[in-house]
C-alpha angles and dihedrals in degrees: 000000000000095000101050090040092056091042092055094047090047093050091045094052091050091050096051101031105017098154091070127060116258115234125186126186106198134176095217134044144174136193109298097029089114086077092065105065088255136146120196128208135203098249132237100341120180126250095252133121091238090057091049090054091048092054091066092056090044092054093047092050093048091053093048088051089060102258108124099185114068132144144172140204105271107226092017123277098247117043125197114269092251088064095044102043134041105184105296093346119103100212119239109151113038091244089070089063121094106274094239091062101043099085095048091049091052094046093050092049094047093051092046090047092053090053091046092056088066100047126093094260119030109208138146115207140153151106120297136331089081116254106213108116091243088057092050098049141356122265110264095030120118091245094051095045092049091056091047091049093051092046090053091045091054091055095042086057093052095113089055096042094045090052089054089051090051090050090052088064103032100034105024090248132154131222098212113049132188110230090243089065092066100026105039093154095058107087091193092071098051096091100031109125103164098059131057145155129255101212118323098311118042124070113200124200110179121201109244104173128081114248095010117146095175138025139190113257124190113216110206120244121250097051143057118237137212123215101239093215102043105022092234112155118225135183120246126236095062142077121249131194102239124201113243113178113178090263095060142028124210115277128173133186125210116243111252093036123136109204116187116209134180140204125291106282138176098220138009094257089070091064094069109111090351121144115278131215119202110211105200115198101203127208101082139033114273147168141195135178116216109219125203140168135160092285094225116055138055091249089115088071088061097047097272098141140090138219130199110201116212126185134181122209108200097192094049095038091227132137115202120201100197132213112290116252121215131343144218140207111286095023113139116237093222131037134195108232125181128191130216126183115216105201108150143301091331087076130053108216095193093059099088091174093061113122112274121231090229138005122195140177104243113207098181096271125111116272133175129217119197124208112231 
């Protein structure tokens, strides 16, 4: 039922409003639903730590099954009654909750929110208590500032995330990836259900236990890894005890990765033609192709898109920004591109406003940047 239902809605939207992309958020799905502009979500999950943990496995499984667009209700759709009701009060703002439950409610939401920032669709939804970050915690608190930080991080990563979305259509890719998809020869990753990759570069390890301020993270063999927060470089093929204060969850980036980021923005439309920063995680050769289109129309189906190929040569210490392929209406002819080298604890990868080593005006022709 789910597949023909989504197909009919998708066709109908294209017939009556074909200049804008159809988007369907549907509770149910079946093989082939990825053709219909649909995203599926995991249903009315409960606001429990066990349900948070289960969402990670659900997302991994959905991606392995070939469906790139999956989401979940950050914080859980249905909270326990002690969160929802305080005597005769139906809780909206967290302060209306019984005091003994406020901290646990905030912690669960922050950890779920951190995970949500690294899933294909980033959305908070549920019954009361209210789910806006200012209803979960007060401005200036650790919980509130963590949710703000992860929201900003999501949008700073838009050039990377949008490329993964483009690859989902043009190259049958996925955004969320089980570790076994990229490291099939490492038997240690075959049963891991609480870690995953976002694209080829970023390893995500959400915190799924109440009160935890650290967690074990397995780094797959065959690559070195950088701690996203500190820049520390670690060898793969082993588990590490990763720090996880409430404000942050463990994130790692594979050596040789090139992660494009953009400026702080309020919505994805602001990323079009915006300056780019190439964050190059040295230690291995690597490549990435930055994908862009107009963000609104179906022109990408007719070849209206562009790619900027970027490659890093570790031995030569050179980054090559290749000749741009393709184009689309509204694409700027020139682009400001900055370069940052991530080499270890002397750099802080998460500080996207750190001074770049070089900034150039990219005109669509190949150019090389050499690391000193």
